[in-house]
FITIKOL-399750 format. One line per 10 residues: number of its first residue (from 1); their letters; for each residue y, x, z of C-alpha. Coordinates in Angstrom, 3 decimals. Each point is the difference from the previous one (the first is absolute). Layout:
<atoms>
NUM) A) Y:X:Z | ... $
</atoms>
This chain:
<atoms>
1) XXXXXXXXXX) -12.352:98.931:-59.969 | -0.113:-3.531:1.399 | 1.865:-3.046:-1.369 | 0.050:-3.605:1.188 | 0.839:-3.019:-2.202 | 0.333:-3.614:1.133 | -2.111:-2.557:-1.863 | -1.792:-3.286:0.719 | -3.339:-1.774:-0.220 | -0.422:-3.765:-0.302 $
11) XXXXXXXXXX) -2.441:-1.672:2.391 | -0.265:-3.730:-0.576 | 3.505:-1.012:-1.084 | 1.879:2.483:2.185 | 0.758:3.677:-0.611 | -0.556:2.750:2.571 | 1.816:3.314:0.118 | -2.105:2.962:-1.087 | 0.979:3.656:0.432 | -1.176:2.048:-2.985 $
21) XXXXXXXXXX) -0.379:3.529:1.421 | -0.546:2.730:-2.588 | -0.964:3.554:0.953 | -0.162:2.781:-2.609 | -1.536:3.207:1.326 | -1.641:3.132:-1.328 | -3.651:-0.257:-0.928 | -2.341:-1.154:-2.714 | 1.510:-2.733:-2.200 | -1.179:-3.217:1.670 $
31) XXXXXXXXXX) 1.675:-3.414:0.043 | -1.165:-2.187:2.920 | 1.261:-3.427:1.049 | -0.893:-1.175:3.508 | 1.013:-2.937:2.144 | -2.483:-2.737:-0.979 | 0.889:-0.168:-3.723 | -1.662:-2.559:-2.271 | -1.408:1.094:-3.401 | 3.202:-0.639:-1.972 $
41) XXXXXXXXXX) 1.919:2.117:2.536 | -2.507:2.842:-0.244 | 0.362:-0.033:-3.784 | 3.759:0.453:0.286 | -0.383:3.784:0.273 | -0.972:0.172:-3.690 | 2.936:-2.202:-1.043 | 2.412:1.968:2.204 | -1.148:3.352:-1.359 | 0.353:-1.059:-3.649 $
51) XXXXXXXXXX) 3.316:-1.819:0.586 | 1.595:3.051:1.661 | -1.141:2.340:-2.777 | 0.958:-2.342:-2.854 | 3.429:-0.582:1.544 | 0.769:3.715:-0.289 | -0.536:1.096:3.596 | -2.336:2.603:1.418 | -3.074:-1.224:1.843 | -1.026:2.368:2.830 $
61) XXXXXXXXXX) -3.426:1.637:-0.389 | -0.494:0.060:3.775 | -1.727:-2.015:2.688 | 1.652:-3.455:0.128 | -0.738:-2.426:2.810 | 1.471:-3.497:0.014 | -0.223:-2.056:3.181 | 0.842:-3.717:-0.035 | 0.973:-0.868:3.546 | -0.857:-1.967:2.041 $
71) XXXXXXXXXX) -3.555:0.878:-0.916 | -1.592:-3.159:1.439 | 1.565:-2.283:-2.649 | -1.907:-0.325:-3.253 | 2.190:1.042:-2.950 | -0.393:-1.962:-3.245 | 1.735:-0.190:-3.358 | 1.754:2.467:-2.274 | 3.418:-0.034:1.661 | -0.570:3.389:1.671 $
81) XXXXXXXXXX) 0.137:1.972:-3.289 | 3.766:0.487:-0.010 | 0.426:0.908:3.713 | -2.899:2.486:-0.232 | 1.537:1.612:-3.085 | 3.396:0.245:1.684 | -1.669:1.399:3.127 | -1.743:2.726:-2.043 | 3.278:0.938:-1.700 | 1.827:-0.020:3.344 $
91) XXXXXXXXXX) -2.669:2.182:1.633 | 0.470:2.580:-2.764 | 3.801:-0.108:0.303 | 0.598:-1.725:-3.347 | 1.947:-2.858:1.625 | 1.938:-0.157:3.280 | -1.258:-2.171:2.845 | 3.363:-1.565:0.943 | -0.860:-3.529:-1.162 | -3.542:-0.178:1.321 $
101) XXXXXXXXXX) 0.885:-1.055:3.526 | 2.072:-3.014:-1.078 | -1.434:-1.013:-3.390 | -3.372:-1.598:-0.695 | -1.798:0.847:-3.262 | -2.713:-1.987:-1.819 | -1.325:0.028:-3.555 | -2.964:0.690:-2.271 | 0.111:2.943:-2.419 | -1.398:0.188:-3.502 $
111) XXXXXXXXXX) -1.150:3.384:-1.298 | 3.324:0.636:-1.763 | 2.046:-0.665:3.136 | 1.022:-3.571:-0.809 | 0.266:-2.161:3.109 | -2.022:-3.190:-0.374 | 0.440:-3.256:1.979 | -2.080:-0.693:3.094 | -0.841:-2.931:2.232 | 1.844:-0.705:3.226 $
121) XXXXXXXXXX) 3.480:1.353:-0.725 | 1.670:-2.904:1.796 | -1.959:0.431:3.267 | 0.723:3.752:-0.203 | 3.748:-0.634:-0.347 | -0.050:-2.449:2.914 | -1.850:2.519:2.155 | 2.404:2.794:-1.012 | 2.934:-2.128:1.116 | -1.698:-0.837:3.313 $
131) XXXXXXXXXX) -0.667:3.721:0.575 | 3.708:0.761:-0.531 | -0.521:1.903:-3.242 | 3.164:0.324:-2.077 | -1.711:-0.196:-3.376 | -3.241:-0.448:-1.916 | -1.072:1.567:-3.296 | -2.175:-2.374:-2.035 | -1.327:-0.224:-3.576 | 2.582:-1.375:-2.407 $
141) XXXXXXXXXX) -2.055:-3.115:-0.738 | -0.115:-0.802:3.728 | 3.735:0.466:0.508 | 0.984:-3.659:-0.282 | -2.711:-1.027:2.454 | 1.002:2.578:2.632 | 3.730:-0.606:-0.408 | -0.143:-3.521:1.457 | -0.110:1.724:3.394 | 3.593:0.339:1.139 $
151) XXXXXXXXXX) 1.629:2.893:1.895 | -2.208:2.708:-1.498 | 0.585:2.155:-3.091 | -2.636:-0.485:-2.708 | -0.391:2.842:-2.525 | -2.102:-1.009:-3.039 | -1.453:3.050:-1.796 | -1.941:0.270:-3.242 | -1.204:3.627:0.052 | -0.918:2.690:2.490 $
161) XXXXXXXXXX) 2.759:2.239:-1.351 | 2.608:-2.687:0.805 | -1.079:-0.006:3.640 | -0.008:3.818:0.173 | 3.493:0.216:-1.515 | 1.197:-2.690:2.397 | -1.365:1.865:3.021 | 1.558:3.220:-1.258 | 3.353:-1.757:-0.338 | 0.175:0.673:-3.748 $
171) XXXXXXXXXX) -0.217:-3.515:-1.375 | 0.634:-3.082:2.185 | -2.106:-3.139:-0.380 | 2.083:-3.157:-0.092 | -0.915:-2.406:2.784 | -1.106:-3.490:-0.937 | 1.532:-3.072:1.600 | -1.189:-3.574:-0.361 | 2.020:-3.119:0.791 | -2.580:-2.321:1.551 $
181) XXXXXXXXXX) 2.217:-3.070:-0.321 | 0.188:0.569:-3.753 | -3.799:0.116:-0.207 | -0.216:-3.486:1.460 | 2.771:-1.250:-2.296 | -1.710:1.413:-3.086 | -3.319:-1.522:0.969 | -0.768:-2.287:-2.931 | -0.647:-3.667:0.616 | -3.568:-1.231:-0.317 $
191) XXXXXXXXXX) -0.514:-1.273:-3.574 | -2.553:-2.529:1.279 | 1.456:-3.259:1.285 | -1.393:-3.151:1.601 | 1.852:-2.070:-2.595 | -2.721:1.116:-2.441 | -2.621:-1.973:1.955 | -0.297:-3.650:-0.989 | -0.977:-2.389:2.777 | -1.975:1.171:3.064 $
201) XXXXXXXXXX) 2.867:-0.981:2.314 | -2.202:-0.136:3.094 | -1.404:3.476:-0.772 | 3.517:1.366:-0.431 | 0.848:-1.556:3.356 | -2.983:1.768:1.588 | 1.065:3.312:-1.548 | 3.539:-0.503:1.292 | -1.318:-0.583:3.516 | -2.308:3.018:-0.278 $
211) XXXXXXXXXX) 2.800:2.336:-1.076 | 2.428:-1.363:2.611 | -2.324:0.845:2.878 | -1.982:2.770:-1.743 | -3.175:-2.087:0.320 | -3.252:0.873:-1.767 | -0.966:-2.530:-2.666 | -3.064:-1.047:-2.022 | 0.199:-2.113:-3.171 | -3.064:-2.001:-1.077 $
221) XXXXXXXXXX) -0.170:-1.619:-3.417 | -1.712:-0.151:-3.405 | 0.632:2.686:-2.628 | 3.283:-0.222:-1.861 | 1.948:-1.948:2.607 | 2.577:2.767:0.541 | -1.253:1.746:3.152 | 0.590:3.518:-1.337 | 3.235:-1.058:-1.675 | 1.349:-1.304:3.301 $
231) XXXXXXXXXX) -1.127:3.054:1.971 | 1.696:2.432:-2.365 | 3.313:-1.779:0.553 | -0.087:0.375:3.779 | 2.105:3.161:-0.107 | 2.854:-1.962:-1.586 | 0.438:-2.172:3.118 | -0.620:2.649:2.659 | 2.964:1.343:2.004 | 1.371:3.337:-1.272 $
241) XXXXXXXXXX) -1.222:3.120:1.765 | 2.165:1.626:2.644 | 0.379:3.792:0.108 | -2.602:0.514:2.758 | -2.606:-2.005:-1.919 | 0.814:1.853:-3.220 | -0.387:3.392:1.699 | -3.340:-0.952:1.590 | -1.372:-1.308:-3.297 | 1.288:3.000:-1.954 $
251) XXXXXXXXXX) -1.728:2.389:2.417 | -3.339:-1.650:-0.732 | 0.570:0.129:-3.763 | 1.099:3.637:0.311 | -3.090:1.256:1.841 | -2.201:-2.039:-2.384 | 1.570:1.530:-3.103 | 1.048:-3.484:-1.196 | 3.725:0.727:-0.045 | 1.330:0.571:-3.492 $
261) XXXXXXXXXX) 1.654:3.269:-1.012 | 3.684:-0.042:0.992 | -0.543:-3.358:1.733 | 2.015:0.151:3.188 | -0.933:-3.094:1.973 | -2.221:-3.075:-0.208 | 2.615:-2.754:0.216 | -2.123:-2.966:-1.075 | -2.801:-1.404:2.097 | -3.349:1.250:-1.321 $
271) XXXXXXXXXX) -2.442:-2.377:-1.658 | -3.529:1.415:-0.087 | -2.796:-1.790:-1.844 | -3.214:2.098:0.097 | -3.042:-0.994:-2.069 | -2.864:-1.697:1.809 | -2.278:3.009:-0.631 | 2.071:2.168:2.375 | -1.853:1.842:2.782 | 0.768:-0.306:3.687 $
281) XXXXXXXXXX) 1.494:3.523:-0.031 | 2.225:-0.950:-2.936 | 1.221:-3.132:1.763 | 0.307:1.237:3.575 | 0.443:3.734:-0.618 | -2.152:3.037:0.636 | -1.994:2.429:-2.092 | -0.960:3.638:0.586 | 3.707:0.765:0.229 | 1.302:-3.276:1.528 $
291) XXXXXXXXXX) 2.645:-1.784:-2.050 | 1.742:-3.356:0.460 | -1.777:-2.995:-1.500 | 1.355:-3.120:-1.657 | 0.731:-1.670:3.351 | 2.406:2.841:0.816 | 1.503:0.149:-3.494 | 0.799:-3.710:0.485 | 1.878:0.758:3.256 | 3.059:-2.294:0.288 $
301) XXXXXXXXXX) -1.168:-1.833:-3.113 | -2.836:-2.080:-1.439 | -3.700:0.801:-0.369 | -1.406:-2.424:-2.587 | -3.775:-0.370:-0.243 | -0.876:-2.058:-3.060 | -3.538:-1.430:-0.198 | -0.191:0.374:3.774 | -3.749:-0.690:0.495 | -0.905:2.468:-2.769 $
311) XXXXXXXXXX) 0.990:2.924:2.236 | -2.916:1.576:1.824 | -0.484:-1.512:3.429 | 0.293:3.323:1.853 | 3.332:0.575:-1.776 | 1.345:-3.387:1.059 | -1.193:0.423:3.588 | 1.825:3.331:0.166 | 3.250:-1.965:-0.389 | -0.372:-1.627:3.406 $
321) XXXXXXXXXX) 1.312:2.911:2.063 | 3.130:0.808:-2.090 | 0.840:-3.722:-0.217 | 0.020:-0.170:3.787 | 1.414:3.401:0.964 | 2.273:0.712:-3.034 | -1.208:3.598:-0.207 | -3.160:1.799:-1.102 | -1.679:2.756:1.993 | -2.302:2.337:-1.938 $
331) XXXXXXXXXX) -2.191:2.287:2.099 | -1.729:3.088:-1.337 | -1.761:2.876:1.716 | 3.037:2.248:-0.356 | 2.839:-2.469:0.528 | 1.096:-3.580:0.621 | 2.775:-1.447:-2.170 | 1.982:-3.216:0.269 | 1.724:-1.724:-2.922 | 2.346:-3.011:0.271 $
341) XXXXXXXXXX) -1.244:-3.165:-1.675 | 2.355:-2.878:0.772 | -0.512:-2.093:-3.113 | -0.207:-3.625:-1.057 | -3.503:-0.815:-1.251 | -0.182:-2.454:-2.891 | -3.401:-0.984:-1.337 | -1.061:-2.176:-2.922 | -3.439:-1.510:-0.519 | -1.865:-2.671:-1.895 $
351) XXXXXXXXXX) -1.426:-2.887:2.065 | -3.514:0.737:-1.276 | -1.845:2.551:-2.203 | 0.664:-1.899:-3.239 | 3.581:-0.686:1.115 | 0.261:-3.696:-0.874 | -0.863:-1.736:3.272 | 3.566:-1.315:0.435 | 0.761:-0.403:-3.690 | 0.603:-3.529:-1.364 $
361) XXXXXXXXXX) -0.682:1.211:-3.546 | -3.344:1.826:0.253 | -3.134:-0.782:1.948 | -1.277:2.456:2.618 | -3.493:1.331:-0.750 | -0.590:1.714:3.350 | -2.551:-1.140:2.532 | 0.915:-0.480:3.656 | -1.943:3.134:0.968 | 1.857:2.068:-2.618 $
371) XXXXXXXXXX) 3.336:-1.220:1.321 | -1.027:0.816:3.586 | -1.105:3.517:-0.981 | 3.267:0.516:-1.879 | 2.094:-1.148:2.964 | -2.116:2.016:2.442 | 1.424:3.207:-1.465 | 3.137:-0.819:1.982 | -0.893:0.209:3.674 | 1.509:-2.219:2.665 $
381) XXXXXXXXXX) 1.791:2.885:1.776 | 1.639:1.030:-3.290 | 1.115:-3.544:-0.857 | 1.399:-0.379:3.527 | 2.348:2.883:-0.777 | 1.346:-1.776:-3.095 | 2.693:-2.408:1.172 | 0.348:-2.254:-3.038 | -2.746:-1.444:-2.231 | 1.411:-2.009:-2.892 $
391) XXXXXXXXXX) -1.687:-1.781:-2.892 | 1.364:0.644:-3.491 | -1.018:-2.929:-2.243 | 0.106:-0.067:-3.771 | 3.382:-1.017:-1.428 | -0.130:-3.183:-2.158 | 0.793:0.483:-3.669 | 2.980:-2.344:0.102 | 1.471:2.138:2.784 | -0.441:3.139:-2.108 $
401) XXXXXXXXXX) 1.915:-1.634:-2.844 | 2.840:-0.995:2.306 | 3.161:1.982:-0.797 | 1.720:-0.650:3.348 | 1.434:3.062:1.706 | -2.027:1.443:2.878 | 1.531:1.462:3.156 | 0.852:3.696:-0.414 | -1.061:2.875:2.230 | 3.629:0.574:1.019 $
411) XXXXXXXXXX) 0.242:-3.504:1.500 | -3.261:0.396:1.904 | 1.031:3.458:1.181 | 3.177:-1.391:1.598 | -2.068:-2.260:2.248 | -2.405:2.848:0.791 | 2.899:2.265:0.963 | 1.519:-2.691:2.257 | -3.368:-0.425:1.737 | -0.398:3.758:0.423 $
421) XXXXXXXXXX) 3.448:0.243:1.598 | -1.027:-2.597:2.564 | -3.124:2.016:0.780 | 1.866:3.310:0.258 | 2.460:-1.590:2.412 | -2.855:-1.467:2.032 | -1.841:3.315:0.341 | 3.025:2.313:0.110 | -1.119:1.713:3.198 | -3.603:0.621:-0.971 $
431) XXXXXXXXXX) -1.993:1.785:-2.687 | -1.021:-3.346:-1.522 | 1.917:-0.771:-3.203 | -1.716:-3.169:-1.287 | -1.973:-2.987:1.269 | -3.395:1.227:-1.170 | 0.305:2.994:2.344 | 0.549:-2.106:3.132 | -2.193:0.829:2.976 | -1.396:-2.609:2.391 $
441) XXXXXXXXXX) 3.020:0.546:2.219 | 2.361:-0.790:-2.879 | -2.046:-3.045:-1.035 | 0.252:-1.493:3.498 | 3.741:0.601:0.024 | 1.029:-1.038:-3.500 | -2.693:-2.543:-0.997 | 0.288:-2.626:2.703 | -1.274:-3.431:-1.096 | 0.833:-3.524:1.099 $
451) XXXXXXXXXX) -2.752:-2.408:1.040 | -0.398:-1.528:-3.470 | -0.340:3.406:-1.644 | -2.478:1.162:2.657 | -2.218:-3.052:-0.544 | 0.131:0.442:-3.765 | -1.018:3.646:0.221 | -2.738:-0.760:2.552 | -1.465:-2.624:-2.314 | -0.017:2.465:-2.910 $
461) XXXXXXXXXX) -1.629:2.688:2.138 | -2.834:-2.337:1.021 | -0.541:-1.516:-3.452 | 0.095:3.277:-1.941 | -1.607:2.189:2.659 | 2.793:2.565:-0.186 | -0.145:3.284:1.888 | 2.601:1.207:2.474 | 1.316:2.388:-2.660 | 0.378:-2.880:-2.492 $
471) XXXXXXXXXX) 1.835:-1.962:2.716 | 2.520:2.826:0.369 | 0.354:0.255:-3.791 | 0.916:-3.688:-0.233 | 2.654:0.450:2.685 | 1.473:3.006:-1.832 | 0.107:-1.883:-3.312 | 1.601:-2.986:1.748 | 2.664:2.294:1.409 | 0.739:1.338:-3.496 $
481) XXXXXXXXXX) 0.190:-3.514:-1.493 | 2.444:-0.996:2.739 | 2.102:3.083:-0.743 | 0.124:-0.925:-3.698 | 1.222:-3.454:1.032 | 2.566:1.584:2.308 | -1.503:-1.719:3.052 | -0.202:1.516:3.477 | -2.961:-2.110:1.133 | -3.366:-0.433:-1.677 $
491) XXXXXXXXXX) -0.578:-3.658:-0.924 | -3.227:-1.892:-0.856 | 0.955:0.224:-3.703 | -0.033:3.785:0.211 | -3.404:-0.039:1.734 | -1.422:-2.393:-2.611 | 1.124:2.188:-2.887 | -1.387:3.113:1.696 | -3.397:-1.663:0.553 | -0.328:-0.913:-3.674 $
501) XXXXXXXXX) 0.206:3.708:-0.835 | -3.451:0.548:1.558 | -1.914:-1.296:-3.058 | -3.177:1.984:0.593 | -0.266:-1.361:3.519 | -0.223:-3.597:-1.224 | -3.422:-1.645:-0.220 | 0.933:-1.629:-3.319 | 0.257:3.286:-1.949 $
</atoms>
């Protein structure tokens, strides 16, 4: 007898519909799985066999053939255990096939029939809705994640017997509903606040500009000046995520296995801070079975690289393409995958190997050649893609002892939000959402300069030897500074401030 069960397979960050066809026929007892299954899928036959027996059902001692169609898509993961088990039971007449045409089933089985959580439940639920399925059966621990998809019934199940009883009509499974608006309301405020940082007003200003226009930023300063402290508070001044951003980010966390059990949605912008020993595959993504890297996990958030020059040079150079294109393409012999990677890069580095080149308190012990070798780890093309370079000097002791109240993150965030609203209104008919994403066409339209501003920028270009990309970066930063000031036109003051944020281009550093 033949049975067909709807399931899914995740490729990249999107799920694809898979038909699990199970045929049970007379012959020697053989259990074959075909349709380009990966190793974990091939091993599911042992889990399925034990789960069916240990759940109190009869496993057929016949020839069983499972086909995962379409056969040209590579099948990975353990989410096919439950649909295969249900297909075997349906092929033997143990369960009716009424639900199979309209309900999608995913889940991993333990040997006792318990349904364990899997990766990619959210993409599977989105795909099920797009394919006009009326419901989806998922592991109980994935129920909250799948239930953020509206207009589809989500049935969380904890055991194979629950699913069988549900399909037989003996015991209904209560559908799970999630109020997305409540998830955003319950999202806890960031405990880190800019009011904790004493001094560094010009660095805070640079961070405010960077967040307003989603500009990449590099902080240069001696150890202990607060670079990491400032970076970790960026999330507290960033605009809240909208539902589309939250869904895109949650999909990446879901397929990576980074989403917590019973966590429904990522409602706060991610902040990723990988160690400098990370590999290029760990940062960009890849592996034998390609998975998203840190640049994708930081999608719609911040990727913070502390001790920037300590990262291997090939790892840093791999950042150039995602910084420009805002997505990562991973090609393998069998497939090509694309992961979104629209993030704000924030780096922190010492000015020299010993760290005290700019310190007024300690003397630098590095030679000029050592400093040049240290700086050479950051190539010109990579630095061109970082909009803002800002120096972070040591804070004087008398400033540290000052008890005056510093500006809070909430106050800074109000100005950032006002600037973002101006940008959203400006680009309302295009895919661009912030100034850093402006194309050359947008720059010509929205970054017109008067004669004084043009002469000022021309002088800076000639004196600093800036590239065409750096020229465009200065214009984008100037546009963001003008938006923060609530000005329609870019003035020479805005250009001057933008130029000073190209520290590494100056001959004096």
